[in-house]
C-alpha positions as CSV (number, residue, x, y, z in Angstrom):
1,M,135.2,181.6,-54.1
2,P,132.5,181.2,-51.5
3,G,130.5,184.3,-50.8
4,H,129.2,183.1,-47.4
5,P,130.6,180.7,-44.8
6,D,127.7,178.2,-45.4
7,E,129.0,177.8,-49.0
8,V,132.5,176.5,-47.9
9,G,131.4,173.0,-46.9
10,P,129.6,172.2,-50.2
11,L,132.5,173.6,-52.2
12,L,135.0,171.5,-50.2
13,R,132.9,168.4,-50.7
14,Q,132.8,169.1,-54.5
15,S,136.5,169.6,-54.6
16,V,137.3,166.2,-53.0
17,G,135.9,164.4,-56.1
18,H,137.7,166.6,-58.5
19,D,140.5,165.1,-60.5
20,G,143.2,167.7,-60.5
21,P,144.3,170.8,-58.5
22,V,141.6,172.8,-56.8
23,Y,142.0,176.4,-55.4
24,L,139.5,177.5,-52.8
25,R,139.8,181.2,-52.0
26,L,138.5,182.2,-48.6
27,A,137.9,185.7,-47.5
28,E,136.4,187.6,-44.5
29,D,133.9,189.4,-46.7
30,R,130.6,187.7,-47.0
31,N,127.2,188.1,-48.5
32,D,124.1,188.3,-46.4
33,H,123.0,184.7,-47.1
34,P,124.5,181.7,-48.9
35,N,123.9,181.0,-52.6
36,A,124.4,177.5,-53.9
37,T,125.5,177.5,-57.5
38,D,126.9,174.0,-58.2
39,G,129.3,175.7,-60.5
40,R,126.5,177.5,-62.4
41,L,125.7,181.2,-62.7
42,V,122.6,181.9,-60.6
43,E,120.3,184.7,-61.8
44,V,119.5,186.9,-58.8
45,H,117.7,189.8,-60.5
46,T,116.4,190.3,-64.0
47,G,116.9,193.4,-66.1
48,H,117.5,194.6,-69.7
49,R,120.4,197.0,-69.9
50,A,123.3,194.9,-68.8
51,L,124.4,191.6,-67.3
52,V,126.3,192.1,-64.1
53,I,128.1,189.0,-62.8
54,A,129.2,189.1,-59.1
55,V,131.9,186.6,-58.0
56,G,131.9,185.4,-54.4
57,A,131.3,188.1,-51.7
58,M,130.9,190.8,-54.3
59,L,127.1,190.0,-54.6
60,G,126.1,192.1,-51.6
61,P,127.8,195.3,-52.9
62,V,126.6,194.6,-56.4
63,L,123.0,194.2,-55.3
64,E,123.2,197.4,-53.3
65,A,124.8,199.3,-56.2
66,T,122.2,198.1,-58.7
67,A,119.1,198.1,-56.5
68,D,117.1,200.4,-58.9
69,L,119.0,199.8,-62.1
70,D,117.5,197.8,-65.0
71,V,120.2,195.1,-65.0
72,T,120.4,191.4,-64.7
73,V,122.5,190.4,-61.7
74,A,124.0,186.9,-61.6
75,F,126.2,185.2,-59.0
76,T,128.9,182.5,-59.0
77,N,131.1,181.1,-56.3
78,T,132.9,178.9,-58.9
79,P,134.6,181.2,-61.4
80,R,136.6,178.2,-62.7
81,P,135.5,176.4,-64.7
82,W,133.4,179.3,-66.0
83,D,129.7,178.6,-66.7
84,V,129.7,179.1,-70.4
85,E,126.1,177.9,-70.9
86,G,124.8,180.2,-68.1
87,T,126.7,183.1,-69.5
88,R,125.2,182.6,-72.9
89,R,121.7,182.2,-71.5
90,L,121.9,185.3,-69.3
91,A,123.7,187.6,-71.8
92,T,120.6,189.0,-73.4
93,T,122.2,192.4,-73.8
94,P,125.6,193.2,-75.4
95,L,126.9,194.7,-72.1
96,V,128.5,192.3,-69.7
97,I,130.1,193.5,-66.4
98,V,132.1,191.1,-64.2
99,V,132.7,192.2,-60.6
100,E,135.5,190.2,-59.0
101,P,137.1,190.7,-55.5
102,Y,140.6,190.3,-57.0
103,L,142.5,191.7,-60.0
104,A,140.2,193.4,-62.4
105,G,139.8,191.4,-65.7
106,T,140.9,188.1,-64.2
107,S,137.9,186.4,-65.8
108,A,137.8,188.5,-69.0
109,R,139.2,185.8,-71.2
110,V,136.9,183.0,-70.1
111,V,133.8,185.3,-70.4
112,S,134.9,186.5,-73.8
113,D,135.5,182.9,-74.9
114,A,132.0,182.0,-73.7
115,L,130.6,184.8,-75.9
116,S,133.1,184.6,-78.8
117,D,130.3,184.3,-81.4
118,V,128.0,186.9,-79.8
119,P,128.6,190.6,-80.1
120,H,129.3,192.0,-76.6
121,R,131.1,194.6,-74.6
122,L,132.9,193.3,-71.5
123,I,133.9,195.4,-68.6
124,G,135.9,193.9,-65.7
125,L,135.7,195.5,-62.3
126,G,138.0,194.5,-59.5
127,V,141.2,195.4,-57.8
128,A,143.2,197.9,-59.9
129,R,146.6,197.0,-61.2
130,H,148.2,200.0,-59.5
131,D,149.2,200.0,-55.8
132,T,147.3,202.6,-53.8
133,H,150.1,202.8,-51.2
134,R,147.4,203.0,-48.6
135,Y,146.6,200.8,-45.7
136,G,143.4,200.5,-43.7
137,T,140.3,198.3,-43.4
138,R,138.8,196.1,-46.0
139,A,136.1,198.8,-46.5
140,D,138.9,201.3,-47.2
141,H,140.5,198.8,-49.7
142,H,137.1,198.3,-51.4
143,R,136.5,202.1,-51.6
144,A,140.0,202.7,-53.0
145,H,139.4,200.2,-55.8
146,G,135.8,201.2,-56.5
147,L,134.4,198.0,-55.2
148,D,132.1,199.5,-52.6
149,P,128.5,200.1,-53.5
150,A,129.0,203.7,-54.5
151,G,132.0,203.0,-56.6
152,L,130.4,200.0,-58.3
153,R,127.2,202.1,-59.0
154,A,129.3,204.8,-60.6
155,S,131.2,202.3,-62.8
156,I,128.1,200.3,-63.8
157,T,126.1,203.5,-64.5
158,R,128.9,204.9,-66.7
159,A,129.1,201.5,-68.6
160,I,125.3,201.5,-69.2
161,D,125.5,205.1,-70.4
162,G,128.3,204.1,-72.8
163,N,131.1,206.0,-71.0
164,G,133.3,203.1,-70.0
165,G,133.6,201.2,-66.8
166,R,135.9,203.1,-64.4
């Protein structure tokens, strides 16, 4: 799930040597700059109240939404296989929020498995399961699902305050 066009080539090269099926999800959304992860979570910002993991092109909106919040922000462009070691290293708080550009909760199981012996609260933010019956731009779609910076900030702030994710 590259978050920038410059991440596509390295991910394609990595997939060539992989034994088994590979799914590379491309999207028009993009982060401001490439982030090489080699399959690992990359810590982008350090904080103390929550771990917010941005998948692919969700890093830009997450960084904007959390600019002045006391949270750790991490990025991955390889949600499968999930970086168990990186998750365990970065989850220094019980609150873990995963922001995905697809169905909310898609990575919930793998993140929970990574932290199975660690007390944690997991919130998955992404596309809602209900159909909005609206059409428009990608920005309209993100706004409708709370994936724009304002929607993400509201969900993340509610989670930090203990009032749930959405």
